[in-house]
PDB file of N, CA, C and O in Angstrom:
ATOM      1  N   UNK A   1     -36.631 -26.198 128.310  1.00  0.00           N
ATOM      2  CA  UNK A   1     -36.002 -24.911 128.136  1.00  0.00           C
ATOM      3  C   UNK A   1     -34.675 -25.103 127.393  1.00  0.00           C
ATOM      4  O   UNK A   1     -33.831 -25.904 127.797  1.00  0.00           O
ATOM      5  N   UNK A   2     -34.511 -24.356 126.306  1.00  0.00           N
ATOM      6  CA  UNK A   2     -33.294 -24.483 125.497  1.00  0.00           C
ATOM      7  C   UNK A   2     -32.185 -23.614 126.069  1.00  0.00           C
ATOM      8  O   UNK A   2     -32.426 -22.539 126.619  1.00  0.00           O
ATOM      9  N   UNK A   3     -30.981 -24.107 125.924  1.00  0.00           N
ATOM     10  CA  UNK A   3     -29.806 -23.326 126.304  1.00  0.00           C
ATOM     11  C   UNK A   3     -29.466 -22.376 125.163  1.00  0.00           C
ATOM     12  O   UNK A   3     -29.547 -22.743 123.991  1.00  0.00           O
ATOM     13  N   UNK A   4     -29.083 -21.147 125.520  1.00  0.00           N
ATOM     14  CA  UNK A   4     -28.669 -20.204 124.482  1.00  0.00           C
ATOM     15  C   UNK A   4     -27.219 -20.472 124.113  1.00  0.00           C
ATOM     16  O   UNK A   4     -26.434 -20.963 124.923  1.00  0.00           O
ATOM     17  N   UNK A   5     -26.892 -20.150 122.917  1.00  0.00           N
ATOM     18  CA  UNK A   5     -25.522 -20.360 122.441  1.00  0.00           C
ATOM     19  C   UNK A   5     -24.559 -19.492 123.228  1.00  0.00           C
ATOM     20  O   UNK A   5     -24.872 -18.354 123.576  1.00  0.00           O
ATOM     21  N   UNK A   6     -23.406 -20.030 123.501  1.00  0.00           N
ATOM     22  CA  UNK A   6     -22.375 -19.296 124.223  1.00  0.00           C
ATOM     23  C   UNK A   6     -21.858 -18.149 123.359  1.00  0.00           C
ATOM     24  O   UNK A   6     -21.702 -18.291 122.146  1.00  0.00           O
ATOM     25  N   UNK A   7     -21.596 -17.021 123.995  1.00  0.00           N
ATOM     26  CA  UNK A   7     -21.091 -15.857 123.256  1.00  0.00           C
ATOM     27  C   UNK A   7     -19.589 -15.708 123.470  1.00  0.00           C
ATOM     28  O   UNK A   7     -19.100 -14.634 123.819  1.00  0.00           O
ATOM     29  N   UNK A   8     -18.880 -16.789 123.256  1.00  0.00           N
ATOM     30  CA  UNK A   8     -17.429 -16.750 123.384  1.00  0.00           C
ATOM     31  C   UNK A   8     -16.826 -15.982 122.217  1.00  0.00           C
ATOM     32  O   UNK A   8     -17.264 -16.133 121.076  1.00  0.00           O
ATOM     33  N   UNK A   9     -15.823 -15.160 122.500  1.00  0.00           N
ATOM     34  CA  UNK A   9     -15.179 -14.447 121.385  1.00  0.00           C
ATOM     35  C   UNK A   9     -14.408 -15.425 120.511  1.00  0.00           C
ATOM     36  O   UNK A   9     -13.816 -16.388 120.998  1.00  0.00           O
ATOM     37  N   UNK A  10     -14.427 -15.162 119.237  1.00  0.00           N
ATOM     38  CA  UNK A  10     -13.674 -16.014 118.323  1.00  0.00           C
ATOM     39  C   UNK A  10     -12.226 -15.553 118.279  1.00  0.00           C
ATOM     40  O   UNK A  10     -11.919 -14.408 118.611  1.00  0.00           O
ATOM     41  N   UNK A  11     -11.355 -16.435 117.876  1.00  0.00           N
ATOM     42  CA  UNK A  11      -9.938 -16.100 117.793  1.00  0.00           C
ATOM     43  C   UNK A  11      -9.579 -15.449 116.464  1.00  0.00           C
ATOM     44  O   UNK A  11      -8.446 -15.003 116.278  1.00  0.00           O
ATOM     45  N   UNK A  12     -10.513 -15.391 115.560  1.00  0.00           N
ATOM     46  CA  UNK A  12     -10.239 -14.803 114.258  1.00  0.00           C
ATOM     47  C   UNK A  12     -10.354 -13.281 114.329  1.00  0.00           C
ATOM     48  O   UNK A  12     -11.177 -12.738 115.067  1.00  0.00           O
ATOM     49  N   UNK A  13      -9.519 -12.613 113.555  1.00  0.00           N
ATOM     50  CA  UNK A  13      -9.538 -11.158 113.495  1.00  0.00           C
ATOM     51  C   UNK A  13     -10.583 -10.734 112.473  1.00  0.00           C
ATOM     52  O   UNK A  13     -10.665 -11.291 111.378  1.00  0.00           O
ATOM     53  N   UNK A  14     -11.359  -9.767 112.838  1.00  0.00           N
ATOM     54  CA  UNK A  14     -12.378  -9.271 111.919  1.00  0.00           C
ATOM     55  C   UNK A  14     -11.719  -8.623 110.702  1.00  0.00           C
ATOM     56  O   UNK A  14     -10.610  -8.098 110.795  1.00  0.00           O
ATOM     57  N   UNK A  15     -12.408  -8.662 109.566  1.00  0.00           N
ATOM     58  CA  UNK A  15     -11.825  -8.084 108.339  1.00  0.00           C
ATOM     59  C   UNK A  15     -11.534  -6.585 108.456  1.00  0.00           C
ATOM     60  O   UNK A  15     -10.608  -6.090 107.813  1.00  0.00           O
ATOM     61  N   UNK A  16     -12.304  -5.860 109.260  1.00  0.00           N
ATOM     62  CA  UNK A  16     -12.071  -4.422 109.369  1.00  0.00           C
ATOM     63  C   UNK A  16     -10.807  -4.083 110.161  1.00  0.00           C
ATOM     64  O   UNK A  16     -10.353  -2.939 110.144  1.00  0.00           O
ATOM     65  N   UNK A  17     -10.236  -5.076 110.858  1.00  0.00           N
ATOM     66  CA  UNK A  17      -8.985  -4.874 111.578  1.00  0.00           C
ATOM     67  C   UNK A  17      -7.850  -5.464 110.751  1.00  0.00           C
ATOM     68  O   UNK A  17      -7.373  -6.561 111.038  1.00  0.00           O
ATOM     69  N   UNK A  18      -7.426  -4.746 109.742  1.00  0.00           N
ATOM     70  CA  UNK A  18      -6.398  -5.243 108.839  1.00  0.00           C
ATOM     71  C   UNK A  18      -5.036  -4.718 109.273  1.00  0.00           C
ATOM     72  O   UNK A  18      -4.740  -3.536 109.104  1.00  0.00           O
ATOM     73  N   UNK A  19      -4.210  -5.593 109.829  1.00  0.00           N
ATOM     74  CA  UNK A  19      -2.882  -5.217 110.282  1.00  0.00           C
ATOM     75  C   UNK A  19      -1.793  -5.701 109.320  1.00  0.00           C
ATOM     76  O   UNK A  19      -0.622  -5.773 109.694  1.00  0.00           O
ATOM     77  N   UNK A  20      -2.165  -6.023 108.112  1.00  0.00           N
ATOM     78  CA  UNK A  20      -1.198  -6.588 107.172  1.00  0.00           C
ATOM     79  C   UNK A  20      -0.078  -5.607 106.829  1.00  0.00           C
ATOM     80  O   UNK A  20       1.029  -6.035 106.500  1.00  0.00           O
ATOM     81  N   UNK A  21      -0.343  -4.306 106.898  1.00  0.00           N
ATOM     82  CA  UNK A  21       0.690  -3.324 106.582  1.00  0.00           C
ATOM     83  C   UNK A  21       1.403  -2.799 107.816  1.00  0.00           C
ATOM     84  O   UNK A  21       2.223  -1.886 107.717  1.00  0.00           O
ATOM     85  N   UNK A  22       1.099  -3.366 108.980  1.00  0.00           N
ATOM     86  CA  UNK A  22       1.688  -2.895 110.232  1.00  0.00           C
ATOM     87  C   UNK A  22       3.143  -3.275 110.378  1.00  0.00           C
ATOM     88  O   UNK A  22       3.614  -4.230 109.760  1.00  0.00           O
ATOM     89  N   UNK A  23       3.855  -2.521 111.201  1.00  0.00           N
ATOM     90  CA  UNK A  23       5.257  -2.795 111.479  1.00  0.00           C
ATOM     91  C   UNK A  23       5.376  -3.105 112.964  1.00  0.00           C
ATOM     92  O   UNK A  23       5.060  -2.268 113.809  1.00  0.00           O
ATOM     93  N   UNK A  24       5.829  -4.305 113.275  1.00  0.00           N
ATOM     94  CA  UNK A  24       5.941  -4.722 114.671  1.00  0.00           C
ATOM     95  C   UNK A  24       7.057  -3.945 115.366  1.00  0.00           C
ATOM     96  O   UNK A  24       8.177  -3.864 114.860  1.00  0.00           O
ATOM     97  N   UNK A  25       6.743  -3.378 116.522  1.00  0.00           N
ATOM     98  CA  UNK A  25       7.737  -2.681 117.323  1.00  0.00           C
ATOM     99  C   UNK A  25       8.119  -1.305 116.802  1.00  0.00           C
ATOM    100  O   UNK A  25       9.180  -0.792 117.156  1.00  0.00           O
ATOM    101  N   UNK A  26       7.297  -0.706 115.985  1.00  0.00           N
ATOM    102  CA  UNK A  26       7.634   0.574 115.349  1.00  0.00           C
ATOM    103  C   UNK A  26       7.910   1.672 116.383  1.00  0.00           C
ATOM    104  O   UNK A  26       8.807   2.491 116.185  1.00  0.00           O
ATOM    105  N   UNK A  27       7.166   1.694 117.457  1.00  0.00           N
ATOM    106  CA  UNK A  27       7.293   2.762 118.450  1.00  0.00           C
ATOM    107  C   UNK A  27       7.897   2.286 119.770  1.00  0.00           C
ATOM    108  O   UNK A  27       7.836   3.008 120.765  1.00  0.00           O
ATOM    109  N   UNK A  28       8.470   1.105 119.798  1.00  0.00           N
ATOM    110  CA  UNK A  28       8.955   0.548 121.055  1.00  0.00           C
ATOM    111  C   UNK A  28      10.093   1.379 121.656  1.00  0.00           C
ATOM    112  O   UNK A  28      10.137   1.546 122.875  1.00  0.00           O
ATOM    113  N   UNK A  29      11.004   1.899 120.846  1.00  0.00           N
ATOM    114  CA  UNK A  29      12.102   2.710 121.389  1.00  0.00           C
ATOM    115  C   UNK A  29      11.582   4.001 121.999  1.00  0.00           C
ATOM    116  O   UNK A  29      12.023   4.409 123.073  1.00  0.00           O
ATOM    117  N   UNK A  30      10.648   4.638 121.317  1.00  0.00           N
ATOM    118  CA  UNK A  30      10.055   5.866 121.831  1.00  0.00           C
ATOM    119  C   UNK A  30       9.326   5.594 123.147  1.00  0.00           C
ATOM    120  O   UNK A  30       9.394   6.400 124.075  1.00  0.00           O
ATOM    121  N   UNK A  31       8.640   4.479 123.225  1.00  0.00           N
ATOM    122  CA  UNK A  31       7.919   4.109 124.444  1.00  0.00           C
ATOM    123  C   UNK A  31       8.889   3.854 125.594  1.00  0.00           C
ATOM    124  O   UNK A  31       8.638   4.272 126.724  1.00  0.00           O
ATOM    125  N   UNK A  32       9.989   3.173 125.310  1.00  0.00           N
ATOM    126  CA  UNK A  32      10.974   2.861 126.364  1.00  0.00           C
ATOM    127  C   UNK A  32      11.645   4.112 126.909  1.00  0.00           C
ATOM    128  O   UNK A  32      11.972   4.178 128.094  1.00  0.00           O
ATOM    129  N   UNK A  33      11.851   5.108 126.047  1.00  0.00           N
ATOM    130  CA  UNK A  33      12.443   6.366 126.528  1.00  0.00           C
ATOM    131  C   UNK A  33      11.512   7.064 127.497  1.00  0.00           C
ATOM    132  O   UNK A  33      11.947   7.835 128.352  1.00  0.00           O
ATOM    133  N   UNK A  34      10.243   6.790 127.359  1.00  0.00           N
ATOM    134  CA  UNK A  34       9.266   7.348 128.279  1.00  0.00           C
ATOM    135  C   UNK A  34       8.796   8.716 127.859  1.00  0.00           C
ATOM    136  O   UNK A  34       9.293   9.317 126.906  1.00  0.00           O
ATOM    137  N   UNK A  35       7.860   9.164 128.573  1.00  0.00           N
ATOM    138  CA  UNK A  35       7.293  10.470 128.308  1.00  0.00           C
ATOM    139  C   UNK A  35       6.955  11.103 129.634  1.00  0.00           C
ATOM    140  O   UNK A  35       6.697  10.404 130.614  1.00  0.00           O
ATOM    141  N   UNK A  36       6.954  12.397 129.673  1.00  0.00           N
ATOM    142  CA  UNK A  36       6.671  13.105 130.905  1.00  0.00           C
ATOM    143  C   UNK A  36       5.650  14.178 130.586  1.00  0.00           C
ATOM    144  O   UNK A  36       6.005  15.295 130.210  1.00  0.00           O
ATOM    145  N   UNK A  37       4.400  13.840 130.735  1.00  0.00           N
ATOM    146  CA  UNK A  37       3.324  14.767 130.443  1.00  0.00           C
ATOM    147  C   UNK A  37       2.814  15.330 131.758  1.00  0.00           C
ATOM    148  O   UNK A  37       2.502  14.583 132.685  1.00  0.00           O
ATOM    149  N   UNK A  38       2.732  16.639 131.832  1.00  0.00           N
ATOM    150  CA  UNK A  38       2.245  17.301 133.025  1.00  0.00           C
ATOM    151  C   UNK A  38       1.107  18.224 132.618  1.00  0.00           C
ATOM    152  O   UNK A  38       1.241  19.011 131.681  1.00  0.00           O
ATOM    153  N   UNK A  39       0.004  18.125 133.316  1.00  0.00           N
ATOM    154  CA  UNK A  39      -1.128  19.000 133.034  1.00  0.00           C
ATOM    155  C   UNK A  39      -1.089  20.181 133.989  1.00  0.00           C
ATOM    156  O   UNK A  39      -0.921  20.009 135.197  1.00  0.00           O
ATOM    157  N   UNK A  40      -1.243  21.376 133.442  1.00  0.00           N
ATOM    158  CA  UNK A  40      -1.269  22.564 134.294  1.00  0.00           C
ATOM    159  C   UNK A  40      -2.665  23.164 134.255  1.00  0.00           C
ATOM    160  O   UNK A  40      -3.422  22.963 133.306  1.00  0.00           O
ATOM    161  N   UNK A  41      -2.984  23.897 135.301  1.00  0.00           N
ATOM    162  CA  UNK A  41      -4.297  24.518 135.395  1.00  0.00           C
ATOM    163  C   UNK A  41      -4.479  25.564 134.299  1.00  0.00           C
ATOM    164  O   UNK A  41      -3.505  26.158 133.836  1.00  0.00           O
ATOM    165  N   UNK A  42      -5.721  25.789 133.886  1.00  0.00           N
ATOM    166  CA  UNK A  42      -5.984  26.728 132.785  1.00  0.00           C
ATOM    167  C   UNK A  42      -5.432  28.136 133.020  1.00  0.00           C
ATOM    168  O   UNK A  42      -4.940  28.769 132.086  1.00  0.00           O
ATOM    169  N   UNK A  43      -5.511  28.628 134.254  1.00  0.00           N
ATOM    170  CA  UNK A  43      -4.993  29.985 134.494  1.00  0.00           C
ATOM    171  C   UNK A  43      -3.475  30.045 134.352  1.00  0.00           C
ATOM    172  O   UNK A  43      -2.928  31.100 134.030  1.00  0.00           O
ATOM    173  N   UNK A  44      -2.792  28.937 134.587  1.00  0.00           N
ATOM    174  CA  UNK A  44      -1.343  28.893 134.366  1.00  0.00           C
ATOM    175  C   UNK A  44      -1.027  28.737 132.889  1.00  0.00           C
ATOM    176  O   UNK A  44      -0.002  29.230 132.417  1.00  0.00           O
ATOM    177  N   UNK A  45      -1.889  28.063 132.166  1.00  0.00           N
ATOM    178  CA  UNK A  45      -1.674  27.891 130.730  1.00  0.00           C
ATOM    179  C   UNK A  45      -1.670  29.241 130.019  1.00  0.00           C
ATOM    180  O   UNK A  45      -0.982  29.405 129.011  1.00  0.00           O
ATOM    181  N   UNK A  46      -2.428  30.203 130.529  1.00  0.00           N
ATOM    182  CA  UNK A  46      -2.416  31.543 129.945  1.00  0.00           C
ATOM    183  C   UNK A  46      -1.059  32.212 130.128  1.00  0.00           C
ATOM    184  O   UNK A  46      -0.600  32.942 129.249  1.00  0.00           O
ATOM    185  N   UNK A  47      -0.418  31.965 131.267  1.00  0.00           N
ATOM    186  CA  UNK A  47       0.886  32.568 131.554  1.00  0.00           C
ATOM    187  C   UNK A  47       2.017  31.851 130.833  1.00  0.00           C
ATOM    188  O   UNK A  47       3.049  32.453 130.539  1.00  0.00           O
ATOM    189  N   UNK A  48       1.828  30.574 130.548  1.00  0.00           N
ATOM    190  CA  UNK A  48       2.854  29.764 129.900  1.00  0.00           C
ATOM    191  C   UNK A  48       2.281  29.172 128.609  1.00  0.00           C
ATOM    192  O   UNK A  48       1.752  28.060 128.625  1.00  0.00           O
ATOM    193  N   UNK A  49       2.378  29.883 127.519  1.00  0.00           N
ATOM    194  CA  UNK A  49       1.730  29.444 126.283  1.00  0.00           C
ATOM    195  C   UNK A  49       2.403  28.261 125.576  1.00  0.00           C
ATOM    196  O   UNK A  49       1.793  27.625 124.715  1.00  0.00           O
ATOM    197  N   UNK A  50       3.665  27.963 125.938  1.00  0.00           N
ATOM    198  CA  UNK A  50       4.348  26.854 125.270  1.00  0.00           C
ATOM    199  C   UNK A  50       5.317  26.178 126.234  1.00  0.00           C
ATOM    200  O   UNK A  50       5.560  26.675 127.334  1.00  0.00           O
ATOM    201  N   UNK A  51       5.864  25.047 125.814  1.00  0.00           N
ATOM    202  CA  UNK A  51       6.739  24.281 126.702  1.00  0.00           C
ATOM    203  C   UNK A  51       8.041  25.024 127.004  1.00  0.00           C
ATOM    204  O   UNK A  51       8.604  24.848 128.084  1.00  0.00           O
ATOM    205  N   UNK A  52       8.529  25.845 126.084  1.00  0.00           N
ATOM    206  CA  UNK A  52       9.754  26.595 126.341  1.00  0.00           C
ATOM    207  C   UNK A  52       9.581  27.548 127.512  1.00  0.00           C
ATOM    208  O   UNK A  52      10.464  27.651 128.364  1.00  0.00           O
ATOM    209  N   UNK A  53       8.457  28.244 127.564  1.00  0.00           N
ATOM    210  CA  UNK A  53       8.234  29.185 128.667  1.00  0.00           C
ATOM    211  C   UNK A  53       8.097  28.455 130.000  1.00  0.00           C
ATOM    212  O   UNK A  53       8.551  28.960 131.027  1.00  0.00           O
ATOM    213  N   UNK A  54       7.488  27.295 129.997  1.00  0.00           N
ATOM    214  CA  UNK A  54       7.378  26.498 131.223  1.00  0.00           C
ATOM    215  C   UNK A  54       8.761  26.046 131.662  1.00  0.00           C
ATOM    216  O   UNK A  54       9.107  26.176 132.836  1.00  0.00           O
ATOM    217  N   UNK A  55       9.553  25.520 130.745  1.00  0.00           N
ATOM    218  CA  UNK A  55      10.894  25.049 131.087  1.00  0.00           C
ATOM    219  C   UNK A  55      11.783  26.179 131.569  1.00  0.00           C
ATOM    220  O   UNK A  55      12.548  25.991 132.515  1.00  0.00           O
ATOM    221  N   UNK A  56      11.706  27.356 130.943  1.00  0.00           N
ATOM    222  CA  UNK A  56      12.504  28.508 131.385  1.00  0.00           C
ATOM    223  C   UNK A  56      12.139  28.902 132.804  1.00  0.00           C
ATOM    224  O   UNK A  56      13.018  29.171 133.622  1.00  0.00           O
ATOM    225  N   UNK A  57      10.845  28.938 133.101  1.00  0.00           N
ATOM    226  CA  UNK A  57      10.393  29.311 134.450  1.00  0.00           C
ATOM    227  C   UNK A  57      10.842  28.279 135.485  1.00  0.00           C
ATOM    228  O   UNK A  57      11.264  28.644 136.583  1.00  0.00           O
ATOM    229  N   UNK A  58      10.753  27.008 135.145  1.00  0.00           N
ATOM    230  CA  UNK A  58      11.183  25.967 136.085  1.00  0.00           C
ATOM    231  C   UNK A  58      12.688  25.995 136.309  1.00  0.00           C
ATOM    232  O   UNK A  58      13.156  25.774 137.426  1.00  0.00           O
ATOM    233  N   UNK A  59      13.443  26.264 135.255  1.00  0.00           N
ATOM    234  CA  UNK A  59      14.900  26.379 135.433  1.00  0.00           C
ATOM    235  C   UNK A  59      15.249  27.544 136.351  1.00  0.00           C
ATOM    236  O   UNK A  59      16.133  27.426 137.199  1.00  0.00           O
ATOM    237  N   UNK A  60      14.564  28.656 136.186  1.00  0.00           N
ATOM    238  CA  UNK A  60      14.796  29.809 137.049  1.00  0.00           C
ATOM    239  C   UNK A  60      14.447  29.475 138.496  1.00  0.00           C
ATOM    240  O   UNK A  60      15.172  29.852 139.416  1.00  0.00           O
ATOM    241  N   UNK A  61      13.349  28.774 138.694  1.00  0.00           N
ATOM    242  CA  UNK A  61      12.941  28.383 140.043  1.00  0.00           C
ATOM    243  C   UNK A  61      13.959  27.449 140.684  1.00  0.00           C
ATOM    244  O   UNK A  61      14.272  27.588 141.866  1.00  0.00           O
ATOM    245  N   UNK A  62      14.475  26.502 139.914  1.00  0.00           N
ATOM    246  CA  UNK A  62      15.493  25.591 140.439  1.00  0.00           C
ATOM    247  C   UNK A  62      16.758  26.364 140.801  1.00  0.00           C
ATOM    248  O   UNK A  62      17.373  26.092 141.832  1.00  0.00           O
ATOM    249  N   UNK A  63      17.146  27.309 139.978  1.00  0.00           N
ATOM    250  CA  UNK A  63      18.338  28.116 140.270  1.00  0.00           C
ATOM    251  C   UNK A  63      18.151  28.914 141.560  1.00  0.00           C
ATOM    252  O   UNK A  63      19.067  28.988 142.379  1.00  0.00           O
ATOM    253  N   UNK A  64      16.982  29.504 141.746  1.00  0.00           N
ATOM    254  CA  UNK A  64      16.698  30.265 142.963  1.00  0.00           C
ATOM    255  C   UNK A  64      16.717  29.347 144.184  1.00  0.00           C
ATOM    256  O   UNK A  64      17.287  29.694 145.218  1.00  0.00           O
ATOM    257  N   UNK A  65      16.099  28.189 144.062  1.00  0.00           N
ATOM    258  CA  UNK A  65      16.059  27.254 145.185  1.00  0.00           C
ATOM    259  C   UNK A  65      17.453  26.744 145.527  1.00  0.00           C
ATOM    260  O   UNK A  65      17.778  26.560 146.700  1.00  0.00           O
ATOM    261  N   UNK A  66      18.268  26.516 144.518  1.00  0.00           N
ATOM    262  CA  UNK A  66      19.634  26.053 144.751  1.00  0.00           C
ATOM    263  C   UNK A  66      20.457  27.112 145.460  1.00  0.00           C
ATOM    264  O   UNK A  66      21.204  26.802 146.389  1.00  0.00           O
ATOM    265  N   UNK A  67      20.327  28.353 145.033  1.00  0.00           N
ATOM    266  CA  UNK A  67      21.042  29.454 145.713  1.00  0.00           C
ATOM    267  C   UNK A  67      20.586  29.586 147.147  1.00  0.00           C
ATOM    268  O   UNK A  67      21.415  29.781 148.036  1.00  0.00           O
ATOM    269  N   UNK A  68      19.313  29.488 147.397  1.00  0.00           N
ATOM    270  CA  UNK A  68      18.799  29.589 148.754  1.00  0.00           C
ATOM    271  C   UNK A  68      19.320  28.442 149.622  1.00  0.00           C
ATOM    272  O   UNK A  68      19.662  28.645 150.787  1.00  0.00           O
ATOM    273  N   UNK A  69      19.377  27.253 149.057  1.00  0.00           N
ATOM    274  CA  UNK A  69      19.882  26.097 149.797  1.00  0.00           C
ATOM    275  C   UNK A  69      21.358  26.266 150.115  1.00  0.00           C
ATOM    276  O   UNK A  69      21.801  25.924 151.211  1.00  0.00           O
ATOM    277  N   UNK A  70      22.128  26.795 149.158  1.00  0.00           N
ATOM    278  CA  UNK A  70      23.565  27.011 149.384  1.00  0.00           C
ATOM    279  C   UNK A  70      23.785  28.063 150.467  1.00  0.00           C
ATOM    280  O   UNK A  70      24.732  27.941 151.244  1.00  0.00           O
ATOM    281  N   UNK A  71      22.950  29.082 150.543  1.00  0.00           N
ATOM    282  CA  UNK A  71      23.075  30.114 151.576  1.00  0.00           C
ATOM    283  C   UNK A  71      22.795  29.541 152.968  1.00  0.00           C
ATOM    284  O   UNK A  71      23.422  29.949 153.945  1.00  0.00           O
ATOM    285  N   UNK A  72      21.862  28.604 153.057  1.00  0.00           N
ATOM    286  CA  UNK A  72      21.540  27.977 154.345  1.00  0.00           C
ATOM    287  C   UNK A  72      22.729  27.162 154.855  1.00  0.00           C
ATOM    288  O   UNK A  72      22.972  27.105 156.060  1.00  0.00           O
ATOM    289  N   UNK A  73      23.458  26.539 153.954  1.00  0.00           N
ATOM    290  CA  UNK A  73      24.600  25.700 154.343  1.00  0.00           C
ATOM    291  C   UNK A  73      25.797  26.535 154.789  1.00  0.00           C
ATOM    292  O   UNK A  73      26.606  26.085 155.601  1.00  0.00           O
ATOM    293  N   UNK A  74      25.908  27.752 154.256  1.00  0.00           N
ATOM    294  CA  UNK A  74      27.089  28.571 154.539  1.00  0.00           C
ATOM    295  C   UNK A  74      27.018  29.233 155.896  1.00  0.00           C
ATOM    296  O   UNK A  74      27.939  29.955 156.279  1.00  0.00           O
TER     297      UNK A  74
END
């Protein structure tokens, strides 16, 4: 019984993966700053068509919660 050839990956890069024009670290600063992606349910997406409307609503909610918290302390 013959042994089949090992299917070890080669260390050479295939010709279709041409990185000769690439720039090392091009997006590293953007990556380090991070990103904050939040998915909302479809029915909420109808009420908030863009990020500005979501941010405005959240700011209003934070303001209301802060006022309520300050009233509890007083």
